[in-house]
N, C-alpha and C positions, 0 to 999 in steps of 0.2 A: 513517642507520642503520649500525651496526657489525655484525660477524659474529654476535655473541651475540644482538643484537636481532632480526636476520633469522631466526635458528634458533629463537628463542622463538616466532615467528609462522609458521614454515614449514608446520606441519601445517594450520593454518587457511587459509593461502594456497593449499595444494594442494587443499583440499576446498571452496574457494569461500566460506568463512566469515569471511574477513578483512574488516574495516571498509574501505569504498571508498577512504577517504583514506590508508590504509596500502598498498594493493595496488601503487600506482605506485612507492612507495619501496622495497618489497621486490623488485619486478621490476627496478628500475634497479640495485639492489645485486647481484642475481643475474647481470645482464648484465655487470657489471664485476668480479666476484669469482669466479675459477675454482674456489676451494675450496668456496664455498657453492653454486655451481652444480652441482658434482659431488655434494655432499651432497643437494641437491634431487633430482637425477636418481637417485641411489642409493635415497633414500626412496621415490620413486615406483615404482621397479623392485621393491623389496622388498615394498611394499604389494600390488602386482599379483601377485607370486609367492604371497604368503600367501593372497590371495583365491582364486587358482586352486586352491590346495591345501586349502582349508577344506572338510571333509566335509559333505555334505548328506544328510538322512534324511527319508523320507516319513512322514506321520502314520500311526499304526496303523490297520489296517482297521476295527477295532472302533470306534474313535472316529469314523471317517468314516461308518459305518452309524448310529451314535447321532445325529450331526448331521443325516443325511438323514431319519431317522425323526422328528426334532423340527421339521423345516422345515415351515412352513405349507403346507396343501394348495393345489393350483393353483386350485381352485374357490371358495376362501374369499373373502369380500368384501374388497376392498382399499381403503384410504382414498384419497381423491382430492385433487388440489390440491398445494400446496407440501409438505404433510406426507408425501406419498408419497415424495418424493425424500429427505426427511430420514430416514425410516424405512428406506428402501432402503440408504442409505449406512451407517446405524447397523448394520443386519443384516450387511452385508458386512464391516464392521470387526470386529464380534463374532466372525463365523465365522473370519476370518483370525487373530484372536487365539487362539481355541480350537485352531486347527490349529498355531499356532506354539509354543504352550506345551509339548506333548510333545517337539517337535523341539529347542527350547531346552534342556529338562531333559536330554535324552539327550546333547546336545552337552556340557553342563557336567559330567554324570556321567562321560563318557568321558575328560575332560581331568584330568591331575594338577593338584594344587593349585599346583605350581611351574612348570607349563608356560609360563605367560605370562612369568615371570621368566627362564626358560632361553632362550626365544626371543628376548627382548629383549637378554639378555647376548650371545648369538651374533651377533644383528643389529649390535649396537653394536661388537663386536670386528671384524666384517667391514667396517664403515664406516670404522673407523680404518685397517685394512689397505689399503683402496682409496683412501684420501685421499692426495693428493699431498704434504700437509704435515700429518701426523697429530699432531705434537707442537707445542703452542704455546709450551712452555718446554723447552728442551734441558737435559739434566741437567748441573748443576754440583754435584751432591750433594743429598742430601735436605734439607739445611738451606737450599738455594736453591729447590728445587721446591715443597715444601710451603708455605712462606710466600707463594709466587706466587699461590696460590688465595685468599688473603685479599682480601675484597671482591668476589670473583667467585662465591662460594658463600655460602649462609646457615648453613654449619657448617664446622667444621674437620675435615679428613680423618682426623687422628689416627693417621697411619702413622709407626712408629718405625723399621721395617726400612730401612736405608739402601742396601740392595743389597750384592752381594758379587761375587766373581769368577765364581760360577756363574750368578747372576741380577743382572746389573748393572741399575741404575735408569737408563733412557734419557731419561726426561722425562715430561711430563704435559700434559693438556689438559682443558678443561671439556667435558663430554659431557652426554648426556641419557639417563636410565634410566626407562623407562615414562613416568611423568608428572612427572618432576622432574629437576633438574640433578644432575650427578654429577662427581666427580673421576675422571679416567681416568689411570692410571699405567702406563707401558710398562716391562716388564722383559725381560731376556734378549736374545739375539742377534736382530736383525731377521728372520733366516731361521727362527727358532723363537720368534716373538713371543708374549708372554703379556701380557694386559691385565688390570689390576685396576680394577674400578669401585667407588667408595665413594659412598654415598648415604644419605639418611634412610630408615630401615627401616619407619617407621610407615605403616600403610594399604596395604601390599603383600601379595599372596596367597602368603605363605611356605609352602613345603611342610611338612607335619607328619608325613609317613611317609618311611621309608627313610633316616632321618638316621643318620650315623656320627659320634658325638662332637659332635653339634650342627651337623654340616655335611651339606649335601645334595650328593650327588655323582652326575653323570649325564653323558650325552653327547648331541649333536644336530648333525646335518649335518656330521659329521666332526670336530667340536670337542668337547673335554671341558670340563665346567663344574663349578665348586664354588660353592655359595651358603651363606653363614652370616650371622649378625647378632650384634652385641655392644653392648648398650645401645640407644642411639638410632640407631646406624649399621648399615647393611647392607653386605655385601661380595659381589662376584661376580668370580670369577677364571676367565678363559677362555684356552685354549691347545689345542695339538694333543696333547701327550704327557701322559698322565694322571699318570705318576710325577713328572714335573716339577712339575705343579700341586700335588701333595700335598706335596712338599718345600718349595716356595715358600710354600704356605699355612701350614705349620708355622712357617716363619721369620717370616711376617707376624704370626701370632698370638702367637709366643713369641720376639721378637727377643733376640739375645744382649746 
């Protein structure tokens, strides 16, 4: 397995869902590849951090009372034999579902439509910053970087901005955005790194409120994020200085 194959299977490997015949191959690759081992460690730490920070809400008191009132009386005759176990587990599952529905609804209602994408953009940017070798292709100019993605993605990144003195193009790599592969392009000085992710736009929870000229602009965990889509492609731009992102986004969308 090469690095791309391993990273395709990494999430299933971490959650114990990988086919047994592939587990050994992934583990051997991680044992011998420092970059993929760091990616695996970073993924696990980020997942744990997100799980710890996910808010939890109790079911409304009124719902609990309705469930208690509807519960069968203790003196009611109960079926015997194997059907007793079936009905018991069915009742427990139904009660758990009823309790979970308002909790799930409240969680979804509290999250902005673009929260998933913003979180993913920041996490992917941090992974690249922490990687020992973040760039798989060092920049020899946009005419070298963009063709490098051919055959590695099922779409063409479609970037025409070649970089300039203010925002030099440093190189690129294949990354992952939510549930799909993406092109990651690094711009600017490494001390003020800006990452552009390009990916297929379809099927993602794009924000519909707070847009400025078709661009969603926000911040998370000390980073600024811009999201927009054009045709079938989506774009996520992540960096520290908001003004820099705005200028770079303008150059990317309207190259000279």
